[in-house]
C-alpha positions in Angstrom: 23.2 -108.9 38.2 26.1 -106.7 37.1 29.5 -107.8 38.3 31.0 -104.4 38.8 29.8 -101.1 40.3 30.0 -98.3 37.8 29.9 -95.3 40.2 33.6 -95.7 41.2 36.8 -95.0 39.3 39.8 -97.3 39.4 41.0 -95.6 42.5 37.7 -96.2 44.3 36.6 -92.6 44.2 32.8 -91.9 43.6 32.1 -90.6 40.1 29.0 -89.7 38.1 28.8 -92.2 35.2 29.2 -90.6 31.8 26.1 -91.6 29.8 26.8 -89.3 26.9 27.5 -92.1 24.4 24.5 -94.1 25.3 21.5 -94.0 22.9 18.3 -92.4 23.8 15.6 -95.0 24.7 12.2 -94.9 26.2 12.5 -95.9 29.8 9.9 -96.5 32.5 10.1 -97.5 36.2 7.4 -98.5 38.6 8.1 -98.4 42.3 5.8 -99.1 45.3 5.6 -98.9 49.0 3.0 -98.9 51.8 2.1 -96.9 54.8 0.5 -98.8 57.6 -1.8 -96.8 60.0 -4.7 -97.3 62.4 -7.9 -98.0 60.4 -9.4 -95.0 62.1 -6.7 -92.8 60.6 -7.4 -94.1 57.1 -11.1 -93.6 57.6 -10.3 -89.9 58.5 -8.2 -89.5 55.3 -10.9 -91.1 53.1 -13.6 -88.8 54.7 -11.3 -85.8 54.0 -11.3 -84.9 57.7 -7.6 -84.3 58.2 -6.9 -80.7 59.4 -4.0 -80.2 57.0 -6.1 -80.9 53.9 -7.0 -83.6 51.4 -4.2 -86.0 52.0 -3.9 -88.0 48.7 -3.9 -85.1 46.3 -1.3 -83.3 48.4 0.8 -86.5 48.7 0.5 -87.0 44.9 1.8 -83.5 44.2 4.7 -84.0 46.7 5.7 -87.2 45.1 5.6 -85.7 41.6 7.7 -82.7 42.8 10.1 -85.1 44.5 10.6 -87.1 41.3 11.5 -83.9 39.5 14.1 -83.1 42.2 15.7 -86.5 42.5 19.1 -85.5 41.1 19.3 -82.7 43.7 18.7 -85.3 46.5 20.8 -88.3 45.3 24.4 -87.2 44.7 25.3 -89.3 41.6 21.9 -89.2 40.0 21.6 -87.6 36.5 19.1 -84.8 36.1 16.4 -86.2 33.7 13.8 -84.5 31.5 10.9 -86.6 32.8 8.1 -87.1 30.4 5.6 -88.3 33.0 5.1 -89.2 36.6 2.0 -90.9 37.9 1.2 -91.7 41.5 -1.7 -94.0 42.6 -3.0 -94.8 46.0 -4.8 -98.1 46.9 -6.5 -98.1 50.3 -7.5 -101.0 52.5 -9.6 -99.3 55.2 -10.0 -102.5 57.3 -6.3 -103.0 57.5 -5.4 -99.3 57.7 -3.0 -99.8 54.7 -2.3 -97.5 51.9 -0.3 -98.8 48.9 1.5 -96.2 46.9 2.6 -96.9 43.3 4.6 -94.4 41.3 5.4 -94.7 37.6 8.1 -92.5 36.0 8.9 -92.2 32.3 11.6 -90.6 30.3 13.2 -90.8 26.9 16.9 -90.6 27.9 20.2 -92.2 28.3 19.8 -93.5 31.8 16.9 -95.1 33.8 14.2 -93.5 36.0 14.3 -96.0 38.9 15.5 -93.4 41.4 12.8 -91.0 40.4 10.0 -93.6 40.9 11.5 -94.6 44.3 11.8 -91.0 45.4 8.2 -90.3 44.4 6.9 -93.2 46.5 9.1 -92.2 49.4 8.1 -88.6 49.5 4.4 -89.4 48.9 4.5 -91.7 51.9 6.4 -89.1 54.0 3.8 -86.5 53.1 0.9 -88.8 54.3 2.8 -89.3 57.5 3.4 -85.6 58.0 -0.3 -84.7 57.3 -1.6 -87.4 59.7 1.0 -87.5 62.5 -1.1 -85.4 64.8 -3.6 -88.2 65.1 -1.4 -91.3 64.5 2.3 -91.3 65.3 2.6 -95.0 65.0 2.2 -95.0 61.2 5.0 -97.1 59.5 6.3 -96.7 56.0 7.2 -100.1 54.6 8.4 -102.1 51.6 9.6 -99.3 49.3 11.0 -101.1 46.3 11.4 -101.2 42.5 8.5 -103.2 41.0 9.3 -103.0 37.4 11.7 -101.2 34.9 12.0 -101.3 31.2 14.1 -99.7 28.6 17.9 -99.3 28.2 20.7 -101.9 27.8 19.7 -104.1 30.8 16.2 -104.6 29.4 13.1 -105.3 31.5 13.1 -106.2 35.2 10.0 -107.3 37.1 10.2 -108.0 40.8 9.3 -111.6 41.7 7.6 -112.8 44.8 6.9 -109.3 46.0 5.0 -108.7 49.2 4.6 -105.1 48.1 1.4 -104.0 46.6 -0.8 -106.4 48.7 0.0 -109.2 46.3 -0.6 -107.2 43.2 1.7 -107.3 40.2 2.8 -104.0 38.7 0.7 -102.6 35.9 2.2 -102.9 32.5 
């Protein structure tokens, strides 16, 4: 764990970290989260009976678009030339649970954790938006970084994660 925060100058003012001298490296981040809903709601999604459209493809596109806009949403985030963003959905119809996993990749001077986290968040919000007419009790839960690689700090893999219904992130 780093001992000092890098987004503040010596006077305590927020700054954008200068990454100009850092070497380009391949970086990847995997984030996950879940949206809990009534099993009947998930059955409607899987049967493509939601009035607003086919939920998972729309949520996937929203998540990808959000990853590309992360620096516009998070004030001190660097704009990154993403080389790829993948979003996967894993459904448990009996539990009414959808697990969302987003993987973001870049060759750059700073990591893509925020892009992966933003992708999961917006994909989950899109599912909520598309289904709220039939299920206002949906809950978005457990959004977290599952894995990151590349850069000076090396590889991180979340331990003892409840996210992903006990699954480990794909490598």
